[in-house]
C-alpha positions, 0 to 999 in steps of 0.5 A: 245861673245863665241868662238868655236872650230869646231873639226873633229873626225877621224884623229884629236881626234882618228886615222883614219883607212885606206883604208876605213877610217871607225872605225867599231869596238871599238878595232880600236879606238886609241886616238892621244897622249895626246889629252884627257889631253890637250883637258881637259885643253882647256875646263877647262882653255880657253873660247871655246865651242866645236862643233864636225863636222865630215864626215862619208861617207855613214853612214846608208847604207849597207856599213856603218850601223848605228848600227855599228857607234853609239856604237863606237861613243858613246864610244868615247864621254863617254871616253871624258866626263870622263875628262870633255870634252863635245861637245855643238853640234855634226854634222855628214854628211852622204853623199859621196863626189860625192854627193857634198852636201852643208852639207859635209865639207867644205860646211857649210850647217850644221853650218849656225846657228852659222853665223846668231847668235850674240852669237858667235865670229866666227872670233876668232874661229877655225876649228881643223882638219886633212884634206884640207876640214877642212881648207876650212871649216874654210875659208867658215865659216870666222874663222881660221884653225889649221891643224892637220898634221901628218908626214905620212899624204900624204900616207893616202890622199884620192881622195877627198883631191887630187881633192881639192889640184888640184883646190885651190891656196895653197898660199891663205891657209896660210892666213887661217892656224894659226898653222900646227902641229901633237901635241895636246900639241902645239895646247893647248900652241898656244890657251893659248897664243892667249887667252891673248889678247892685252890690251889697257890702256889710262891715261889722266891727265892735265900733260900727255896723255898716251896710252899703248897696251900690248900683253904679249906673243908676239915677242918683237915688240915695237913702243915707242914714249915718247919724250925722246930718251933714255927712248924710247931705254930702253922701247924698250929693255924691249919689246925685251928681254921680248918678249912682244909686247908693244906700248906706245905713250905719250904726256907729259908736257916736257916743264915743265920737264921729271918727269910726263912723266916717272912716269906716264909711270910706273903707266900706265905700272903697271896698264896694267900688273895688269889688263892683268895678272888678278888672275895670274892663271897658271903663274910662278909668280916669276922671277929673272935674272942677266945680265952683260953688260961690266963692269956693273952687274944688278940683278932683282927679282920680284914677281907678288904676289899682294903686292907692294914693291921696294927695290932699290940698285942702285947709279948713279953718273951722273945727266942725261943720254941723256935727262933722269934724273937718279933720275927718274929711281927709280920713274919709277920702284916704280910706276910700283911696286905699280900699278902692285902689285909686289915686285921688287928687283933691284941691279946694280953696274958698272962705266958706267951709260948707261951700268948700267941702260940698264942692269937693263932694260934688266934684268927686262925684262927677269925677267918678261918673267920668271914670266909670263911664263905659266905652262901648267901642272898646272893652279892653282893660284900660291899660297899655300893660293889659292889666290893672 
């Protein structure tokens, strides 16, 4: 199902022209900073259809003749098209606010076809606009709003906006507004982040039943249940220090030993990363970090380049930390490297075994965070070969 960005024109793509708010000459067209650059990136990189929805008060009347509007409007569209920005549909309401037309934003009279179609996922779509009427349009459509709010916005507020402000519960709007910004760069970054949706993976064998969900660009929130307290702690560190939301629930044969649960977790996490990173377009690909933890020092470097290799330079002098056999840490990282298709270098020194392995996991997390970071100015596959 397709997702849609319902875009306002004036005050969002181009600046408005108070006090009439009408752009009545080509000379008055001023695009917002970077709007063309970042809209172009949204079109190229993200899976959204663009639909323009604009109120043009009194269009077609003597106060706002169509012969003035259309050359200006078409000029704007032609400039956008040169950068690959095309609108699948354009809806223009010509009524005045006091007519209370169902086609005027926030009314959805012009957009009912999208709600009746099974081709579109409205719940994952957005209205991007500068006015409270755009936010309310999102509410009426059943989608989210990105409120393009300039600092000087309150100086240009219309009487229609004042009326809406006085008649709504502003607290309710917080459930609709996903982002308030005056930056198209921030809009692009936000849409890029949420386009990497949560991936859920389940692996069931005769030895383990593992369910994992991962959201790469989250807040480091985790819910880990492996049956091994210290292993849970290490995976929580992985989530926290990478800012990746990770949920892991395992039913393993701990009555036999810990081997299958730990190794299969590495396999499952590796497969999850391989799937969610896909062709790796736009990510940095490489990550490396050094972390001291008291007397211990850990170094991790990784490359999500499509090849699997673990170089492990770590020695432990205890058989177990908590209930986790120290020999299983090698197997965990080897399994991750193999199924995530990444090169992984891990080196650690220190006297305290707890500090040593915890530093490794924190370092591993930070290296992943660096490697999956999006390069907003370059969405190509990060390889001179053009393929990973």
